[in-house]
N, C-alpha and C positions, 0 to 999 in steps of 0.2 A: 504494500500500500504506500508506494513512494509519494503519491500526490498528497496523502494525508500527513505524512511526515513533513513535507515541504510546507503545507498549510499551517500545521502546528508551529513550526519554527518561525514562520513569518508573523503569525498572531502573537507568539511569545515576545518577539522583538518589539512589535508595535505596542504591546501592553506595557512594555518597560518605559515608554515615553508618553504617559497619559496627558501631559500638559503641553509640552513643546512639539510633540510629534517627531517623526523620523522620516528622512528622505529615502529615495530609491537607492542611491549610491551606498548609503550606510546599511540599508537592509540587505543589499546584495553582498556587501562585505561580511556582515555578521552571519548570513545564512549560507555563504559559499554558493550562491546561485547567480546566474547571469542577470544583468539588468533587464534584458528583454523578457526573461522568465518572470522576474519579479513584477515587471510592468503589466504583463498579461494577467498574473494572479491578482494584482491590486485592482485592475479594471473590473474583473469578475466579482471581486469581494465588495467593491463599491456598489455594483449593481444589486447586490444582495444586502446592502446596508451593514455589512460587517466592518467596514472601515469607511472613513471619510477623509477628504483632502482639503486642507486649508487653501483657499483660492489665492491668498497672498504669499504665504511661505512655501506652498507646495508640499508641506509635510503631511504625513499620514498619521491619523489617530484612530482608536477604536470607534466603530459606528454604533448607531442605536440598537441594531440587532444583537451585537455582541454584548452591549450593556444590558439588554433585555434578558439574554440568557444568564448573565451574571446575577441579575436581580432575582430571577427565577430560582437559581441555585441557593442564594442566600435565604430566600423566603422558605424554601423547602427545608433548610436546616433549622431556621427559626421556628418552623411549624412544630417540630418535635419538642422544642423548648417550651413553646406556648401550650402544647398539649399536656406537658408535665404538671401544670397546675390542677388539671382534672384528676390526675393520678393522686396527687396530694389530697385533693378534696374528698375523694372516695375513701381514702385511708382514714381521714379524720372522722368521717361519718360512720364508718363501719368498725373502726379500730383494727382493721386487717392490713396485712402487707399487700401492696398493690403494685401493678406494673402495666406498662404499655408495650404492645407488640406491633411489629410492622411487617407487612408482606413485601419482600424486596427480592428481585430476581425470581427464584423458584422456591424460596423458603420463607418461613416466618421467624423473625428474631425479636427478642426482648430488647427494647430501646431505652427504657426508663423504668426505674423502680422507686418506691417510697415505703419506708417503714415508720410507723407511728413511734414516737419517742418512748412510749410506755410498753411497747411490745417486746417481750423477752426473746421469743423464738424468731430467729431469722431464717426464712426459707431459702431453698437452694436456687430460686430464680434470680438470675443476674443479667446485667446488660451484656448483650452479645450472644446470649444463649439461644440455640436453635430450638424451635417449638415444633415437634413432629405433628403432622397433620392428624394422625389417627388417635392420639392419646392426650392432647392438651386442649383445654377450653379455649385458650387464646387463638390457636390456629383454626379450630372448628368455627369460632365466631366470624372469622374472616372467610374461610374457604366456602362456607355455606352460601355466600352471596356472589360467588364467582359463577361464570357461565358453565353449563354442564360439560362442554368439551374440555375446558380447562380443568375442572374437577376430575374428570376421568383420566386425563393425562397425568396428573399428579398422583392419583391413587394407584395407577399402574406401576409407578416407580416406588411406592411406599412399601417398606418392610414391616409387616404387622407382627411385632414381637410381643409376647405376653410378659410384660414387665411385672404386673401383679395379677391376681386372679380376676380383677375387675377391668383389665385392659381389653378393649375391643380388638379382636384378632382376625376379622374378616372385612373385606371391602363392602359386602352387602350390609353388614351391621352398621358400618360407619356411614354409608350413604343414607340409610334409614334415619340415623341420628342427625345428619346434616339437614335433611328435610324438616325435621322437627325443630332444629335450631332456627331455620329460616322462618318457620311459622310462628315461633314463640319469641324470637329476637334475643335469645340468651343461650349460651353454651355452658356445659359442665364438664369437669374432670373430677369424678368422684372416686378417689383412691386409685386412679388408673396409672399414676406414676409412682406413688408412694402410699403404702398402707397408713391410714390415719390422717392423710392430708387431702383436702379437696379444694378445687378452684372453681370460680364462676367468672364468665366473661361475656361482654356485650360488644357489638361492633360500633365503631365510630364512622359515620358516613361522611364522605366529602361531596357527594351529589346523589340525589335520589336514593337508590338502594345500592350504591357503589361504595365499596370500602376496601381499604388496605391496612386499617388500624383496628386494634381491639383494646379494650380496657378490662383489666382483670383484678380480682382479689383472690388471695389464697390463705388458708389457715387450717387449724385442726378440724378434722371431719366433724366432730361432735359440735363444735361452735358453728361452723358453716351450715351444716344441715339443720341445726335447731333454729337458726335465724334466717333460713334460706329465702323466705318470702320477702322479708325486709331488705335483705342484701340485693335481691333481684330488682326490687322497686328502686332502691337507691342508685344502683348501677345504671338502670335505664334513665333515671332522672338526670344523672350527671352526663350520660352519653348523649342525651338530647342537647344539652348545653354545649358539649364539646363538638357535636356534629354541626350545630348552627354556626359555631365559631369557625370550624374548618370549612364549611360551605362558603362563608363570607370571604375567607382567605382564598379559596379556590376561584371564586368569581374574579377577584383582583388579579390573580396570576393567570387567568384565562384571557385577559385582554391582549389582542394581537396588534402588532404594528400595522 
């Protein structure tokens, strides 16, 4: 992908001169490309608003499209930070360890956790942890809202290992549960990963019924199951607020040039 390497080098050089800009001769020298090659690239990049040229100095700087991409990236990073407040809110309301998970690539990962100050037991959920599709509430809450073709492709690759006697070990059982998750708007992991530990998760929607995030709480089975109705209600209430927040952010980042 030689063209991509050249493009990246040119963009890297231009980004190093955000105020004054950089000329063709300097770009050619820094990238070891001919002036004619750089000129052709810049002409195409200008047409796509990736760079602009100062009419007086003839120097090149990053264009509005490049800045738009950068702002999109920053907003996506800030999004997870902003969603963290809802993780903390549900922890304070339930007194349980909470965490956010995100569907990225072809896996679901934990991206944020919060432990109430008075909670003695710290559960094994940690940032960066992968959440298997078949045995975690966090993944079920997200996977249930994907299209059927995507669900099937992921389940074909899933290894259904019996971690505990309560773990789902068949694709059919999981598909049935995913249908129930979509109908009820809540997912469970009742001792499927660890005996005596249960988790409850709800999706956070970014538009309509589309989701790549889930909000979860985890705790001792006896505590979670004895207060299950209240936990589900609180999770759904917080999820609605988080979804509204996320949808407003999504509308802002969907504005095209």
